[in-house]
N, C-alpha and C positions, 0 to 999 in steps of 0.2 A: 504494500499499500504506499502511496505517496501522500505527503502532507504539505500544504502551503504554509510556509513559515516566514516570520519576519527575518529578512536578511540584514537590513540596515535601517537605521533611523537617524535623522537629523532633528534633534529635539529643541524646540523654541527658536527656529530660524526666524529672523525678522525680514519681512518683505522690504526690499529697498526700491523696487520699481514695479509698476503695473503697466504694461505696454499693450494696450488693446490692439493696435495696428501691427504688432510684430507677429510673425508666424508662430502659431501656438506651441507652447512648451513651457518649461520652467528652467531658466538659466540659473545655475548655481556655481558659486566659486569653485574652480577646479580642485583646489586643495581640499575642500570639504568633500567633494565627490570622491577623490582618491582615498581620503581617510576612512570614509564610510564604505568604500568598495562599490559605490554606485557608478555604473557606466553611462557614458553619453548615449542617449537615445533609448535607455532602459525605461520601462514603464515605472512610474511612481504614483503613489497615492498621497494626496495632500490634504491635511486636516487643519482647517483654520481655527485655532483656539480663540481668536478674537471675535469671530462672528458665527461659528458653528458650521460654516460651509465645508463640504467635502467634495473632492473631485479627483479624477484620474487624468494624468498627462504623461509626458516623458521628460527626462532630464536632458539638458544641454549644458555644455561647459561655458562658464563665464571666466574671466581672467583670474588666474591664480593669485590668491592673496587679496582680492578686491573686496571680499565680503558681500558680493552681489548675490541676491536672491530675487530674481525678477520673474513675476507671474505674467505670462504673455498670452496674446490671442483672447479667445472667449473667456478663459479662466481669469483674465484680468478683471472681470466683473465680480469675481468671488473673493478678491483680496485687494488690499490697499497698502501703500507704504506704511510701515510701522506695525502691521498685523503680525502676530506670532503664529508660526506654522509648525506642524509636525509633518515631516516628509519621510515617507516609508517606502521601501522597496521589499518585495517578497520573492521567495524562491521555492522551488519544489525540492523536498527532501525525502529520501527513501526511509522507511520505518527503521531499518537496520542502522541508519546514520543518526537517528534522533538523540541517542544518549550522549554523543559528543558534539552535537550541533550547538553553536552559540552565535547569536546575532552580533552585529557591530552597532553600538549605541553611541552616537556622538552628541554631546550636550554643548549647546552654544550660549554665548553671552549676548547682550543686546546689540553688539556690533558684528555678530556672526563670526566671532572668534571661538575656537575650541576651548571650552572650560575643562572638560575631561571626557574620557572615552571609557565605556564599559561593555560588558557582554551579558548582563543579566539585569532584569528589573526586580527591585526588592518585592518581597511578598507583601501584598496589601493587607493591613489589619484594620479592625473596626475603629 
């Protein structure tokens, strides 16, 4: 059996641009993509913490070290500069690989700089 698992997450990325007339996608600082293991043109799910919008698009590279997170095309109507996003990529994992599978979790500050990186989300308690 195969499971769809969280491959990578950019947690609390800040939208720097919303470009309605740009060809659809989400441009993300290349250093962030590399650290998370998200590839250019890979499908991503975007969850807007600021307004509750959720959408699927694909990642494209922005300049390395720029801090850019630009929501483009039709998706630009679902996010505005300053909004906080959770950007996720998923992968298929065989059941026999689950025991050693770990996602890459990249936590960002308000300037889209890496605060820390992890591979597990703490257990939620009441």
